MIVEX-126229 format. One record per residue (C-alpha): residue number from 1; x, y, z. Coordinates in pm, 1 decimal, m for minus. Layout:
(NUM; (X; Y; Z))
...
This chain:
(1; (m184.1; m6634.9; 319.8))
(2; (m27.9; m6357.1; 511.1))
(3; (m217.2; m6111.2; 724.5))
(4; (m134.7; m5837.8; 479.2))
(5; (m287.1; m6028.0; 184.2))
(6; (m605.9; m6102.3; 378.2))
(7; (m635.2; m5736.2; 476.0))
(8; (m592.5; m5625.5; 112.4))
(9; (m853.4; m5878.6; m3.3))
(10; (m1095.4; m5761.2; 264.4))
(11; (m1035.9; m5395.6; 178.1))
(12; (m1079.1; m5465.5; m194.5))
(13; (m1403.6; m5652.6; m124.6))
(14; (m1534.0; m5369.4; 90.7))
(15; (m1446.9; m5109.7; m175.3))
(16; (m1615.2; m5320.1; m446.8))
(17; (m1931.8; m5354.3; m237.0))
(18; (m1930.2; m4979.1; m163.8))
(19; (m1903.3; m4895.4; m534.7))
(20; (m2183.4; m5135.2; m627.0))
(21; (m2409.3; m5001.7; m352.4))
(22; (m2336.6; m4644.0; m459.1))
(23; (m2448.6; m4699.3; m816.8))
(24; (m2804.2; m4779.4; m704.9))
(25; (m2843.0; m5086.8; m923.1))
(26; (m3053.5; m4911.9; m1188.4))
(27; (m2815.8; m5021.2; m1459.6))
(28; (m2836.5; m4931.7; m1823.7))
(29; (m2959.8; m4580.5; m1754.0))
(30; (m2690.4; m4411.3; m1954.1))
(31; (m2760.1; m4071.2; m2095.5))
(32; (m3107.0; m4019.7; m2231.5))
(33; (m3207.3; m3728.7; m2445.0))
(34; (m3512.0; m3554.6; m2301.9))
(35; (m3819.9; m3541.6; m2521.9))
(36; (m3860.7; m3185.8; m2650.5))
(37; (m4176.7; m3008.9; m2541.5))
(38; (m4397.0; m2921.1; m2840.0))
(39; (m4477.3; m2552.9; m2883.9))
(40; (m4814.0; m2445.0; m2740.1))
(41; (m5108.4; m2436.6; m2977.3))
(42; (m5209.0; m2091.7; m3097.8))
(43; (m5516.9; m1948.2; m2927.7))
(44; (m5846.3; m1993.1; m3116.0))
(45; (m5930.0; m1710.1; m3352.8))
(46; (m6289.2; m1582.8; m3369.9))
(47; (m6444.8; m1603.3; m3715.8))
(48; (m6775.8; m1456.8; m3829.4))
(49; (m6998.4; m1670.5; m4052.0))
(50; (m7307.4; m1538.1; m4229.8))
(51; (m7604.5; m1767.7; m4285.3))
(52; (m7947.2; m1760.0; m4447.5))
(53; (m8234.4; m1999.5; m4386.9))
(54; (m8511.1; m2009.8; m4642.2))
(55; (m8818.0; m2234.6; m4659.0))
(56; (m8907.7; m2327.2; m5014.8))
(57; (m9213.8; m2546.5; m4960.0))
(58; (m9433.9; m2698.9; m4690.9))
(59; (m9663.7; m2995.7; m4743.5))
(60; (m9945.3; m2991.8; m4491.0))
(61; (m10283.6; m3158.3; m4466.8))
(62; (m10584.3; m3120.4; m4243.6))
(63; (m10588.3; m3396.3; m3980.6))
(64; (m10962.7; m3456.7; m3973.7))
(65; (m11025.0; m3466.1; m4350.4))
(66; (m10682.2; m3526.2; m4502.0))
(67; (m10734.3; m3235.3; m4743.0))
(68; (m10422.3; m3043.6; m4849.0))
(69; (m10361.5; m2708.2; m4684.0))
(70; (m10185.6; m2436.3; m4879.7))
(71; (m9912.6; m2246.3; m4692.0))
(72; (m9755.8; m1924.0; m4823.3))
(73; (m9378.5; m1961.4; m4772.1))
(74; (m9271.8; m1646.9; m4957.9))
(75; (m9196.9; m1464.1; m4630.6))
(76; (m9039.6; m1756.8; m4443.6))
(77; (m8669.8; m1675.4; m4448.2))
(78; (m8416.9; m1554.1; m4200.5))
(79; (m8050.6; m1460.1; m4202.8))
(80; (m7790.8; m1375.1; m3947.0))
(81; (m7428.7; m1391.7; m3841.4))
(82; (m7273.4; m1629.4; m3596.2))
(83; (m6926.4; m1589.2; m3444.9))
(84; (m6727.9; m1906.4; m3384.5))
(85; (m6375.8; m1990.7; m3273.7))
(86; (m6163.7; m2205.1; m3502.7))
């Protein structure tokens, strides 16, 4: 082989190694499409809810004797409004 051929082979080898080193070796990366960011969730909206609590009956007995105790529940009710975020 002539000196010129050996020089060309050496130069070609060096260029090939430089190209391979420059690519970083990650391989297969190609172009990837980025995942789209979902839109932000809407802020919670306050909602008012009305409620009523009413007691319809109470069963009670005296501890010492076991006799039934009558309880008037006609005035045991309450109502109100609560505000929540949905």
